[in-house]
VOGU-3710 file (C-alpha; in Angstrom, 3 decimals, decimal comma):
1> mtelvklfai> -65,138/25,984/-16,707  -66,182/24,299/-13,498  -64,535/25,156/-10,203  -64,308/22,643/-7,389  -63,037/23,132/-3,854  -62,141/20,547/-1,233  -62,696/21,702/2,333  -61,456/20,129/5,544  -63,722/21,057/8,441  -63,410/20,088/12,068
11> alnvndlive> -67,182/19,696/12,377  -68,498/16,194/12,996  -72,020/17,011/11,882  -72,593/19,607/9,164  -76,057/18,539/8,085  -77,498/22,034/8,606  -74,784/23,466/6,377  -75,514/20,870/3,690  -79,217/21,775/3,795  -78,411/25,483/3,507
21> lssmrvgcri> -76,048/24,939/0,574  -78,573/22,700/-1,192  -81,226/25,401/-0,960  -79,083/27,849/-2,947  -79,505/28,251/-6,689  -75,786/27,956/-7,203  -73,988/24,884/-8,483  -73,512/22,488/-11,367  -76,532/20,955/-13,046  -76,496/17,208/-13,690
31> ddvsinsiny> -79,577/15,707/-15,366  -81,554/18,837/-14,451  -80,542/18,503/-10,790  -78,456/21,229/-9,147  -75,485/19,886/-7,178  -73,158/22,202/-5,287  -71,677/20,018/-2,542  -70,496/16,452/-2,020  -69,982/15,394/1,582  -68,508/12,499/3,499
41> addmvllsps> -68,013/12,843/7,268  -66,043/16,098/7,667  -64,754/16,180/4,059  -66,676/18,565/1,843  -66,359/19,337/-1,863  -68,034/22,413/-3,347  -68,880/22,622/-7,048  -69,749/25,648/-9,147  -69,637/26,568/-12,854  -68,228/30,019/-11,988
51> veglnkllrv> -65,820/31,748/-9,618  -68,605/34,020/-8,399  -70,806/31,065/-7,538  -67,999/29,279/-5,744  -67,238/32,328/-3,612  -70,928/32,556/-2,686  -70,832/28,967/-1,451  -67,660/29,674/0,510  -69,258/32,691/2,207  -72,082/30,439/3,398
61> cesyaikhgl> -69,515/28,001/4,805  -67,692/30,835/6,578  -70,907/32,114/8,124  -71,861/28,635/9,315  -68,415/28,092/10,845  -68,516/31,395/12,747  -72,038/30,717/13,989  -71,084/27,272/15,332  -67,596/28,076/16,631  -65,841/26,033/13,943
71> lynvkkteyl> -62,716/26,670/11,906  -61,738/25,606/8,392  -58,116/24,689/7,742  -57,277/26,981/4,820  -53,862/25,365/4,351  -55,566/22,050/3,548  -58,218/23,653/1,377  -57,629/23,535/-2,374  -59,436/24,433/-5,562  -59,294/22,742/-8,923
81> vfkaagkstd> -60,605/23,955/-12,278  -61,722/21,323/-14,750  -60,217/22,145/-18,117  -62,450/23,190/-20,989  -61,479/23,199/-24,652  -60,071/26,538/-25,759  -59,863/28,005/-22,250  -56,729/28,425/-20,172  -56,757/27,542/-16,458  -53,085/28,167/-15,701
91> hdlnitlngm> -53,648/31,468/-13,878  -54,786/31,640/-10,257  -58,316/32,813/-9,535  -59,561/35,051/-6,748  -61,050/32,344/-4,519  -60,746/32,948/-0,786  -61,668/31,375/2,528  -61,481/33,342/5,777  -59,825/36,176/3,857  -56,993/33,958/2,613
101> nikhvskfky> -56,355/32,808/-0,940  -57,006/29,109/-1,572  -54,256/27,121/-3,285  -54,810/26,192/-6,933  -53,947/22,554/-7,743  -54,131/20,403/-10,870  -55,190/17,300/-8,923  -56,076/16,176/-5,416  -57,078/13,053/-3,566  -60,689/12,721/-2,419
111> lghmiaddlk> -61,714/9,641/-0,429  -58,640/7,844/-1,721  -59,241/8,625/-5,411  -57,096/11,052/-7,395  -59,167/13,669/-9,253  -57,361/15,551/-12,033  -58,307/18,764/-13,837  -58,184/16,997/-17,222  -60,659/14,336/-15,987  -58,121/11,623/-16,819
121> ddsdidrerr> -57,525/8,631/-14,554  -53,781/8,298/-15,139  -52,960/9,936/-11,800  -55,173/7,512/-9,902  -53,766/4,526/-11,797  -50,272/5,722/-10,873  -51,342/6,040/-7,219  -52,674/2,492/-7,245  -49,534/1,228/-8,998  -47,285/2,670/-6,279
131> alavrgnmla> -49,521/1,212/-3,572  -49,445/-2,204/-5,263  -45,652/-2,109/-5,403  -45,494/-1,501/-1,645  -47,981/-4,272/-0,855  -46,330/-6,710/-3,248  -42,866/-6,206/-1,781  -44,262/-6,586/1,725  -45,960/-9,892/0,870  -42,929/-11,324/-0,897
141> rrfvrcteqv> -40,654/-10,412/2,003  -42,821/-11,518/4,921  -44,453/-14,650/3,508  -41,665/-16,171/1,454  -41,834/-19,459/3,409  -45,608/-19,889/3,218  -47,391/-22,466/1,078  -48,600/-21,639/-2,427  -52,228/-21,614/-1,306  -51,490/-19,086/1,438
151> kitlfkaycq> -49,627/-16,891/-1,041  -52,504/-17,065/-3,518  -54,992/-16,093/-0,805  -52,790/-13,167/0,222  -52,398/-12,060/-3,400  -56,161/-12,027/-3,893  -56,696/-10,090/-0,667  -53,927/-7,505/-1,033  -53,299/-7,158/-4,770  -56,636/-7,577/-6,505
161> nmytgslwvs> -58,740/-4,979/-4,724  -57,610/-2,118/-7,054  -59,347/0,527/-4,944  -61,605/2,739/-7,165  -60,445/0,753/-10,204  -64,063/0,515/-11,348  -63,970/4,308/-11,865  -61,183/4,182/-14,448  -62,713/5,159/-17,770  -60,309/7,677/-19,314
171> ytkksldamr> -56,580/6,908/-19,336  -53,577/6,288/-21,561  -52,471/2,831/-22,661  -49,070/3,578/-21,107  -50,552/3,991/-17,614  -52,588/0,808/-17,746  -49,709/-1,173/-19,280  -47,416/-0,123/-16,426  -50,048/-1,290/-13,951  -50,458/-4,615/-15,766
181> vlynnvfrml> -46,707/-5,273/-15,836  -46,402/-4,607/-12,114  -49,413/-6,809/-11,333  -47,797/-9,688/-13,245  -44,383/-9,146/-11,661  -45,782/-9,031/-8,126  -47,384/-12,436/-8,626  -44,167/-13,860/-10,119  -42,136/-12,482/-7,219  -44,552/-13,789/-4,605
191> mglprfcsas> -44,685/-17,281/-6,124  -40,963/-17,432/-6,913  -41,549/-17,765/-10,680  -39,102/-16,778/-13,449  -39,317/-13,080/-14,334  -40,164/-13,682/-18,004  -42,527/-16,648/-17,700  -45,859/-16,365/-19,549  -48,355/-14,294/-17,556  -51,415/-15,936/-19,088
201> amfaeyqidg> -49,992/-19,416/-18,441  -49,139/-18,746/-14,787  -52,543/-17,232/-13,998  -54,279/-20,128/-15,722  -52,180/-22,661/-13,793  -52,992/-21,086/-10,426  -56,578/-20,223/-11,418  -56,089/-16,530/-10,749  -57,637/-13,657/-12,724  -55,140/-11,967/-15,007
211> faalirkknn> -55,043/-8,171/-15,063  -57,351/-7,801/-18,081  -59,944/-10,125/-16,535  -59,750/-8,281/-13,225  -60,353/-4,870/-14,828  -63,152/-6,274/-16,993  -64,944/-7,653/-13,925  -64,623/-4,325/-12,097  -66,114/-2,472/-15,068  -68,985/-4,954/-15,237
221> iadlqsawql> -69,708/-4,427/-11,549  -69,669/-0,657/-12,059  -72,099/-0,990/-14,988  -74,461/-3,117/-12,887  -74,342/-0,601/-10,030  -75,125/2,265/-12,420  -78,036/0,346/-13,941  -79,400/-0,409/-10,463  -79,200/3,253/-9,426  -81,111/4,314/-12,548
231> q> -84,008/1,976/-11,787
//
């Protein structure tokens, strides 16, 4: 099992803490490199293959906070256990911060992306689908009188970004199909097209990427970025 904790700190600069955590021989090993924290601004994620290791990392964070007059928000701190075959993760573990038990969750949002304990992307696809529905309805309502070219530009800007879509690698066909159907319907609604008109025909007519093409391009970009990082 691998435990992961998301911390919300009020510190603006925790570089010294990051250095101290990195110097510890506690954490998950990836390609023979030990990684125990992921940081962005004041959001911190701790990673450990054991409960004992995770609590050691948390004690370091507590000590740093006390030393610098900082305070962690325990109510917004959560831990997640990635599921392993043949092992149950339903029970709560003894993981504490500032003497208080940390809440056990099956998924949480980090930097806008939903991370689930089963390492599936269905939760994040569902998040993006709900967000697309909101944006699509907003566009159709506010820009109903605009020209087709304006609507197409707005659709590309607001409906094709698919935030973190390039990270989707493990999901069910049902989740992606629901996303594809909504993507098609948003474009139909925005352009005032019949509900059951051919999706491939309408995207070809307006020279817009269909859903499959959009996802394929995002995956290609992700592959290129990975290849560049390995160089």
